[in-house]
ROGU-595012 format. One line per 8 residues: number of its first residue (from 1); for each residue x, y, z of N, C-alpha, C. Coordinates in steps of 0.001 Angstrom, whole numbers, plus 500000, padded with zeros to 6 digits. Last residue first. Layout:
BEGIN
NUM) X,Y,Z,X,Y,Z,X,Y,Z  ...
REM end
This chain:
BEGIN
259) 841008,294349,299265,840856,295632,299944,842041,296536,299664  841823,292052,298026,840746,292833,297374,840528,294173,298032  843647,290850,299702,844138,291641,298582,843062,292528,297968  842808,291176,303176,842671,290489,301902,843085,291421,300767  845238,292038,305671,844012,292313,304907,843988,291525,303609  846798,289319,307560,846855,290544,306783,845544,290771,306049  846820,286903,308781,846166,287994,309496,846213,289317,308746  848254,285074,307361,846861,284735,307673,846103,285922,308231
251) 850791,286230,307384,850024,286199,306136,848550,285909,306383  851706,285723,309977,851401,287091,309570,850507,287112,308332  852169,282964,309799,851153,283478,310727,850738,284878,310311  854216,282950,307870,852976,282205,307627,851849,282708,308524  856305,284352,308989,855622,284956,307847,854295,284262,307570  856228,284248,312609,856591,283733,311295,855788,284418,310197  855870,284688,315224,856277,285843,314432,856633,285448,313006  855498,282490,316692,854297,283247,316349,854614,284468,315496
243) 858039,281642,317187,857251,280808,316268,855947,281496,315873  859030,283415,319121,859378,283633,317710,858563,282794,316742  858395,284587,321736,857567,283581,321066,857810,283650,319563  860324,286448,322529,859918,285378,323452,859092,284269,322811  860980,288283,320486,862017,287795,321397,861602,286535,322140  858640,288694,319040,859899,288517,318308,860981,287909,319192  856671,289167,321021,856711,287901,320291,858062,287662,319619  855841,290802,323124,857254,290734,322749,857533,289424,322004
235) 853228,291253,323623,853776,289992,324116,855262,289828,323827  853016,293769,322304,852717,293633,323735,853358,292369,324319  853612,293067,319654,854490,293984,320390,854274,293850,321890  851459,291417,319104,852811,290862,318997,853805,291746,319733  849409,293237,319330,849488,292173,320345,850858,291498,320289  850061,294803,317070,850091,295379,318414,850140,294317,319508  849842,293117,314762,851095,293762,315142,851148,294223,316582  847069,292159,314504,848231,291299,314752,849406,292049,315382
227) 844987,293954,314297,844656,292534,314341,845858,291612,314570  846290,296476,314327,845198,296179,315255,844976,294677,315403  848218,296314,312285,848627,296549,313666,847532,296123,314638  846549,295993,310064,847453,294906,310454,847946,295081,311887  845088,298510,310081,844439,297182,310105,845375,296107,310647  845919,301051,309737,846180,300462,311045,845636,299035,311176  845076,301912,307304,846520,301740,307466,846878,301073,308798  842320,302291,307712,842795,301120,306979,844287,300862,307184
219) 841251,304545,308748,841788,303568,309701,842472,302383,309024  840131,306121,306836,840985,306785,307823,841656,305817,308791  838540,304333,305318,839722,304962,304715,840679,305603,305722  837732,301347,307083,837418,302761,306846,838676,303442,306286  838482,298959,307920,838551,299143,306477,838077,300538,306085  837977,298917,310579,839367,299124,310173,839568,299084,308665  835219,298413,310589,835732,299673,311127,837128,299947,310599  835213,295799,309609,834613,296861,308806,835093,298234,309279
211) 836213,294397,311759,837030,294513,310559,836526,295651,309676  833939,294569,313342,835180,295211,313776,836120,295405,312598  832168,293052,311867,831858,294466,312095,833090,295236,312565  833446,290553,311999,833216,291189,310697,832950,292679,310851  833361,290075,314776,834649,290190,314089,834493,290904,312749  830581,289911,315131,831355,290934,315835,832693,291161,315146  830022,287667,313569,829454,288964,313190,830222,290098,313856  831316,285670,314958,831763,285962,313601,831239,287310,313128
203) 829843,285657,317382,831250,286055,317352,831728,286445,315960  826723,287122,317830,827447,286030,317185,828890,286480,316968  825840,288538,321049,826118,288623,319617,826840,287372,319118  825676,288125,323753,824431,288101,322980,824681,288051,321479  827983,285845,325224,827676,287164,324684,826448,287046,323794  830053,284136,327605,828795,284283,326852,828592,285717,326375  833627,283855,327003,832488,284173,327863,831229,284368,327027  836022,283267,325836,834898,282482,325427,833671,282753,326292
195) 835828,286456,324484,835701,285036,324202,836551,284291,325226  835905,289133,324693,835683,288413,325946,835463,286927,325691  838611,290547,322719,837244,290061,322908,837116,289483,324315  840643,292888,320891,840317,292125,322094,838865,291692,322109  843409,294032,319018,842036,293519,319003,841797,292679,320251  845620,296468,320580,845313,295218,319874,843830,294871,319933  847165,299396,320604,845782,298927,320746,845558,297644,319946  849506,300663,320092,849334,300135,321449,847980,299465,321650
187) 849737,302092,317835,850615,300927,317941,850506,300254,319310  848088,304223,318248,847723,303308,317161,848575,302045,317177  849473,305726,320074,848370,304903,320555,847957,303877,319507  852898,306125,320079,851697,306130,319251,850647,305177,319811  854395,307985,322792,854294,306807,321931,852947,306785,321218  856488,310933,323416,855418,309988,323693,855366,308888,322636  858614,312680,323286,857435,312975,322461,856237,312090,322801  860499,311632,325062,860143,313054,325131,858835,313356,324398
179) 860772,308910,324441,860442,309329,325807,859981,310779,325915  859119,308420,321211,860271,308504,322096,859862,308989,323469  858153,308625,317734,858009,308093,319085,859292,308257,319893  856863,311160,315700,858056,310376,316045,857920,309926,317494  854336,312262,315664,854913,311787,314400,856139,310904,314618  852035,311165,318227,853213,311946,317819,853781,311409,316515  848474,311054,317840,849756,310366,317961,850907,311272,317544  846020,312142,317410,846820,312742,318472,848190,312084,318642
171) 844805,310529,315583,845274,311836,315114,846177,312515,316150  843918,308471,317176,845093,308235,316335,845660,309549,315785  841630,309642,318335,842786,309286,319157,844041,309117,318313  839932,309984,316077,840316,311134,316907,841582,310825,317713  839655,307337,315244,840207,308344,314324,840724,309545,315115  838420,306259,317532,839746,305817,317127,840413,306825,316200  835961,307621,317496,836853,307759,318644,838280,307350,318279  834837,306749,315096,835158,308170,315268,836146,308385,316412
163) 834521,303997,315722,835369,304426,314601,835792,305884,314761  832710,304192,317875,834013,303567,318055,834981,304014,316949  830490,305315,316594,831148,306040,317689,832569,305508,317884  829834,303252,314841,830263,304537,314298,830993,305363,315358  829046,301289,316672,830162,301028,315760,830726,302337,315216  826830,302525,317774,827991,302238,318622,829237,301989,317764  825130,302639,315551,825515,303881,316224,826747,303673,317100  824869,299862,314757,825485,300866,313886,825925,302138,314606
155) 825871,297181,316649,824894,298272,316627,825493,299438,315858  827913,295448,316878,826883,295093,315902,825786,296151,315814  829472,296319,318946,829983,296507,317595,828939,296192,316533  828204,295519,321275,828143,296924,320868,828513,297119,319403  828854,292806,321654,827581,293146,321013,827474,294613,320598  832269,293368,321573,831244,292324,321568,829971,292913,320995  835565,294074,322233,834494,294227,321247,833536,293052,321346  837464,295809,324508,836753,294553,324284,835569,294773,323351
147) 840231,297336,323694,838820,297691,323848,838003,296450,323508  843289,297075,325382,842379,296514,324376,840952,296928,324715  846579,298560,325622,845206,298367,326095,844406,297671,325001  849929,298946,326961,848978,298712,325883,847572,298662,326484  853151,300021,327729,851754,299994,328175,850839,299926,326954  855809,300407,327185,855308,299032,327174,853883,298918,327691  856415,303186,327325,856755,302418,326120,856115,301036,326040  853993,305633,328304,854919,304568,328686,855156,303616,327516
139) 852260,307530,327129,853340,307978,328018,854402,306913,328233  850297,306309,325663,851182,307245,324978,852408,307608,325816  849027,304814,327621,849635,304131,326478,850613,305044,325747  848041,306861,329208,849090,305994,329750,849794,305231,328632  846074,307900,327516,847218,308747,327879,848361,307919,328457  844248,305789,327434,844938,306195,326204,846172,307032,326514  843410,305859,330132,844103,304684,329599,844880,305051,328334  842056,308313,330225,843253,308113,331035,844071,306942,330509
131) 839894,307790,328560,840841,308845,328184,842158,308685,328945  838599,305829,330057,839147,305512,328746,840177,306527,328298  837876,307395,332319,838729,306220,332463,839380,305854,331133  836127,309357,331497,837481,309770,331884,838421,308577,332021  833682,308081,331153,834484,308414,329969,835924,308772,330327  831759,307024,332894,833179,306765,333138,834041,307060,331908  829150,307915,332068,829594,308041,333452,831104,307925,333633  828474,307554,329266,828679,308873,329855,829431,308864,331187
123) 829120,305878,326094,828507,306005,327405,828857,307356,328022  830344,305396,323579,829352,306452,323735,828575,306461,325026  832407,303596,323302,831141,303290,322630,830019,304273,322958  834631,304518,324682,834829,303949,323353,833538,303707,322585  833815,305443,327171,834606,306319,326308,834624,305825,324870  832362,303145,328115,831761,304477,328023,832509,305381,327046  833562,300602,328436,832987,300970,327144,832490,302392,327017  836775,300585,330182,835335,300349,330036,834780,300975,328768
115) 839497,300795,330239,838731,301719,331073,837239,301534,330981  840204,298730,328447,840635,300115,328212,839817,301134,328992  839833,296054,328553,838610,296860,328451,838916,298357,328313  843026,295743,330098,841869,295127,329466,840615,295965,329606  845940,297034,329604,844765,297401,330379,843523,296892,329652  848969,295439,329790,847821,295670,328913,846592,295891,329780  852445,296020,330252,851092,296015,330801,850057,296190,329703  855517,295868,331467,854811,295455,330248,853372,295147,330645
107) 857165,298552,333025,856249,297429,333175,855558,297141,331848  858816,300712,333144,859101,299726,332104,858231,298482,332236  858103,302252,335364,857820,302778,334017,858061,301793,332884  857231,301916,338226,857606,300838,337316,857356,301265,335862  856481,304252,339467,857549,303472,340079,858086,302402,339138  854517,305074,337757,855539,306044,338143,856737,305333,338761  852819,302919,337692,853750,303099,336574,854804,304161,336859  851230,303265,339963,852162,302136,339902,853223,302343,338825
99) 849737,305539,339183,850609,305590,340358,851656,304482,340319  848377,304487,337009,849261,305638,336795,850239,305766,337959  846863,302620,338295,847942,302141,337429,848901,303277,337096  845101,304322,339522,845989,303533,340379,847122,302914,339569  843720,305323,337337,844581,306237,338078,845540,305474,338990  841956,303440,336402,843319,303460,335833,844255,304433,336526  840051,301789,338847,840342,303078,338233,841776,303082,337681  839297,299524,340253,839818,299363,338889,840177,300665,338184
91) 838107,299831,342785,839477,299337,342700,840107,299444,341314  835519,300878,342578,836372,301314,343677,837836,300959,343458  834272,299646,340482,834455,301096,340407,835448,301587,341454  834431,296985,341588,834958,297339,340273,835261,298820,340167  833134,296977,344049,834583,296813,344027,835175,297184,342672  830376,297067,343981,831090,298336,343997,832602,298210,343942  829789,294138,345790,829224,295172,344930,829982,296482,345103  832685,292085,346007,831544,292728,346649,831047,293829,345712
83) 834107,290977,343923,834048,290263,345196,832892,290779,346047  832771,290987,340618,833201,291731,341792,833098,290872,343054  832997,290563,337493,833038,289641,338632,833620,290327,339865  831613,293598,336163,831875,292166,336012,832045,291470,337356  832827,296958,336170,831926,295908,336632,832493,294514,336546  834598,298925,335209,833930,299134,336495,833183,297922,337021  837916,297979,334141,836548,298391,333860,835776,298339,335176  840385,296375,333602,840301,297817,333847,838941,298320,333377
75) 842232,293612,334383,840856,294062,334181,840785,295535,334548  845402,293130,332801,844614,293557,333950,843197,293938,333536  848332,291348,332266,847031,291703,331688,846085,291986,332856  851776,291728,331997,850628,291691,332904,849392,292120,332132  854655,290020,330778,853477,290868,330555,852398,290640,331609  857897,290238,332049,856720,289378,331959,855486,290252,331795  860545,291139,332409,859779,291540,331230,858608,290591,330974  861755,290773,334789,861806,289647,333858,861024,289918,332567
67) 861291,293205,336100,862662,292699,336001,862789,291606,334935  858475,293325,336002,859287,294314,335290,860703,293789,335072  857792,291185,337654,857378,291168,336247,858185,292166,335425  858862,292089,340105,859357,290856,339483,859023,290823,337998  857299,294415,340513,858760,294498,340426,859328,293270,339710  854748,293359,340703,855054,294289,339618,856566,294410,339418  855048,291834,343075,854719,291177,341799,855087,292077,340627  855580,293872,344892,856584,292822,344690,856330,292070,343383
59) 853203,295303,344836,854411,295925,344296,855505,294888,344048  851472,293591,346183,851267,293829,344748,852530,294397,344118  852658,293746,348761,852475,292461,348088,852338,292652,346578  852502,296500,349340,853801,295841,349251,853694,294517,348495  849734,296962,349476,850540,297672,348479,851872,296950,348253  849239,295405,351740,848700,294983,350449,849435,295682,349312  850566,296911,353699,850999,295536,353435,850484,295039,352087  849105,299293,353673,850540,299309,353354,851018,297916,352974
51) 846593,298310,354502,846747,298997,353214,848201,298970,352752  847046,297242,357064,846748,296330,355956,846880,296996,354602  847868,297944,359628,848509,298568,358460,848263,297742,357203  847305,294707,361175,847284,296168,361173,848064,296680,359966  846514,291865,359106,846636,292506,360409,846528,294018,360335  846383,290181,356999,847258,291341,356853,847434,292097,358165  844453,288240,357491,845862,287899,357720,846824,289080,357603  842044,289674,356644,842367,289442,358050,843830,289119,358301
43) 841504,289769,353924,842274,290849,354521,842713,290594,355966  840264,287284,353165,841094,288055,352230,842024,289019,352948  838850,286365,355332,839797,285459,354686,840766,286219,353792  837259,288613,355846,838237,288202,356850,839281,287252,356248  835599,288674,353570,836481,289807,353882,837605,289366,354818  834263,286211,353897,835074,286464,352709,836079,287579,352983  832932,286634,356296,833921,285564,356222,834849,285761,355020  831230,288736,355469,832219,288957,356527,833310,287887,356480
35) 829617,287516,353514,830490,288642,353159,831569,288903,354206  828439,285486,355266,829345,285133,354175,830189,286314,353695  826919,286861,357391,827975,285891,357628,828943,285739,356468  826043,289661,358544,825998,289072,357203,827181,288106,357097  826784,290563,360956,825568,289744,360922,825391,289097,359548  828908,292248,360550,829203,290875,360965,827970,289984,360956  828978,294244,357699,828274,293978,358943,828424,292504,359317  832278,294046,356190,830818,294147,356158,830224,293873,357546
27) 835225,295883,357258,834494,294638,357000,832998,294855,356970  836261,298833,355422,835964,298142,356672,835157,296889,356377  838379,298586,352486,837161,298991,353178,837024,298244,354498  841666,299531,351916,840752,298431,352183,839557,298923,352984  843202,301000,349655,842406,301528,350763,841324,300499,351060  846245,301254,347850,845151,300447,348402,844510,301123,349608  848131,302413,346065,847144,303237,346755,845979,302465,347338  848266,300039,343362,848904,301013,344253,847787,301781,344963
19) 846669,298181,342193,848109,298061,341965,848922,299000,342841  844179,297004,344581,844658,297936,343571,846146,297690,343316  841581,294581,345311,842879,295208,345527,843229,296104,344351  839353,292796,344849,839521,293510,346108,840876,294127,346362  838495,291861,342488,838594,290867,343550,838910,291522,344896  838783,293958,340724,837478,293784,341381,837449,292672,342428  841555,293559,339738,841243,294423,340883,839849,294276,341490  843300,291146,338662,841856,291400,338603,841411,292231,339813
11) 845908,290253,336541,845539,290980,337762,844084,291422,337625  847852,287660,335257,846551,288326,335224,846293,288988,336568  850928,287357,333534,850227,287379,334808,848923,288154,334640  852767,285137,331310,852130,286373,331694,851410,286233,333021  854344,282916,330916,854025,283734,329754,853386,285062,330137  856944,281304,332432,855759,282108,332717,855494,283063,331566  859323,280409,331240,858189,279508,331399,856904,280301,331592  861107,282388,331259,860959,281693,329983,859788,280712,330027
3) 861255,283184,333833,860427,284014,332960,860257,283378,331588  861069,280531,336218,861758,281178,335105,860800,281999,334263  860566,280822,339666,860012,280408,338378,860673,281196,337250
REM end
């Protein structure tokens, strides 16, 4: 398949696999028919040394995507659509992407949910995941992430936490980008949502509250990057989707003159 046709690849670790370091769990109790049948359909064909074989399958995809500069979008959070309970926390740890990136440093990757909401909206249990994601964005030239914004953004305390976290992270950016100094996180974070999935909040309100964060005096300079520039960099729009890099599209996404 030509890379000019394939726009990107989605990887969803809660389905039961990692980008590296796979450790397949033993099958569920055989008396539980459906979980066992699901496990056997997924892993049974791998036979013996199934961890090594699964690593090889995923690595072949990562190799192809790197060679053709095809972007990968990945679920990087603990929950949501899990094949079995606990697969999100077990498979989605960004540490496995750190292992994969050591072998594929030029992989074009976006870590969806940026490790989950704990680090970005004031949770406690998985804060290290968000911190790890930010460090990967700074270390590798083509690694990006998005912090999915939904109902949290409409809660003043969560919105304020998000703004403070971004200010803190952006302050850690190197003044000059490069392999030795690292890359700017402020240029690696595009706007993200879970649209069109159901959400308790009204979409227009979430967008307005997110925009409000980036009109903060300490974040205003990053407005255009967040809402347009960073996703254009992730998708390599200038080279692969030039019709989306037009001045007309950019004009629609720039801050209003009144700001």
